[in-house]
C-alpha positions in Angstrom: 35.6 -24.2 21.4 38.7 -25.4 22.5 40.5 -27.6 19.7 42.9 -30.6 21.0 46.5 -29.6 20.2 45.6 -25.9 19.2 46.8 -22.8 20.7 44.4 -21.6 23.5 44.7 -17.7 23.0 41.5 -16.0 21.3 43.2 -14.5 18.3 42.3 -14.7 14.8 45.6 -15.6 14.0 45.7 -18.5 16.4 42.4 -19.8 15.1 43.5 -19.8 11.4 47.0 -21.6 12.6 45.3 -24.0 14.1 42.6 -24.9 11.3 45.6 -25.1 8.9 47.2 -27.8 11.4 44.1 -29.7 11.3 43.7 -29.5 7.8 47.1 -30.5 6.8 48.0 -33.0 9.4 46.6 -36.5 9.3 45.4 -37.7 12.5 45.3 -41.2 13.7 41.4 -41.0 13.9 41.1 -40.0 10.3 43.3 -43.0 9.3 41.7 -45.2 11.9 38.3 -44.2 10.3 39.3 -44.8 6.6 40.5 -48.2 7.5 37.2 -48.9 9.6 35.1 -48.0 6.5 36.8 -50.1 4.0 36.7 -53.1 6.5 32.9 -52.5 7.0 32.3 -52.3 3.1 33.8 -55.6 2.9 31.6 -56.8 6.0 28.7 -55.7 4.5 29.1 -57.5 1.3 30.1 -60.7 3.5 26.9 -60.7 5.5 25.0 -60.1 2.3 26.5 -62.8 0.5 24.2 -65.0 -1.6 23.5 -68.7 -0.5 22.0 -71.5 -2.3 18.4 -71.5 -2.7 16.0 -74.2 -0.8 13.8 -75.0 -3.6 13.5 -78.7 -4.6 13.4 -78.0 -8.3 16.9 -76.4 -7.9 17.9 -79.2 -5.9 16.8 -82.0 -8.8 18.8 -79.8 -11.5 21.5 -79.0 -10.0 24.7 -80.9 -8.1 24.0 -79.7 -4.6 27.0 -81.5 -3.1 29.4 -80.0 -5.7 28.3 -76.7 -5.4 28.3 -76.8 -1.5 31.9 -78.1 -1.5 33.0 -75.5 -3.8 31.3 -72.8 -1.2 32.7 -74.5 1.4 36.0 -74.0 0.0 35.7 -70.5 -1.0 34.2 -69.5 2.6 37.3 -71.2 4.1 39.6 -69.0 2.1 37.3 -65.9 3.0 37.6 -66.9 6.8 41.4 -67.4 6.5 41.5 -63.9 4.9 39.1 -62.2 7.5 41.5 -63.4 10.2 44.6 -62.4 9.0 43.1 -59.1 8.5 41.8 -58.9 11.8 45.2 -60.0 13.3 47.1 -57.2 11.4 44.6 -54.6 12.5 44.3 -55.8 16.3 48.2 -55.1 16.1 47.9 -51.4 15.3 48.7 -48.5 17.8 45.3 -47.0 18.4 47.3 -43.4 19.0 49.4 -43.5 16.2 49.0 -42.4 12.5 48.8 -45.6 10.4 52.0 -46.4 8.3 51.5 -46.2 4.5 53.0 -49.7 4.2 50.6 -51.0 6.8 47.6 -49.2 5.1 48.7 -50.8 1.8 48.5 -54.5 3.4 45.2 -53.4 4.9 44.3 -52.8 1.3 45.8 -55.8 -0.2 43.9 -58.0 2.3 40.5 -56.2 1.5 41.1 -56.7 -2.1 41.8 -60.3 -1.8 38.5 -60.8 0.3 36.4 -58.8 -2.2 37.9 -61.0 -5.1 37.1 -63.9 -2.8 33.5 -62.9 -2.8 33.1 -62.0 -6.1 34.2 -65.5 -6.9 31.9 -66.8 -4.3 29.0 -65.1 -5.9 30.2 -66.5 -9.5 29.4 -70.0 -8.4 25.8 -69.2 -7.3 25.5 -67.1 -10.4 26.4 -69.9 -12.8 23.5 -71.9 -10.9 20.9 -69.5 -11.7 
């Protein structure tokens, strides 16, 4: 089995050298996969975010308009944060290693999105 970027000789020394290179050198694919996994984690939380129940008793007991306004404001912030993250990720070169500064920016965006989702959940948790 031939590995990319490795020597093509069949000797055991060449195989060991190739394995060491693969273990030491971070590949763009590993970095990209790590970013994608972190984004998918937030995506899963966003898609599974709670919504106000459609219950007549709940509607009579709670201020639906105020709750929807608060949720709407939180959702606008989430969409803005997601758009910023999407533009940052879209500018990344597909074949280059991820710069640690860019990786930190991505983590900051994901942290803000996670915090926004938590606050959104708190709005609905108070209502239950």
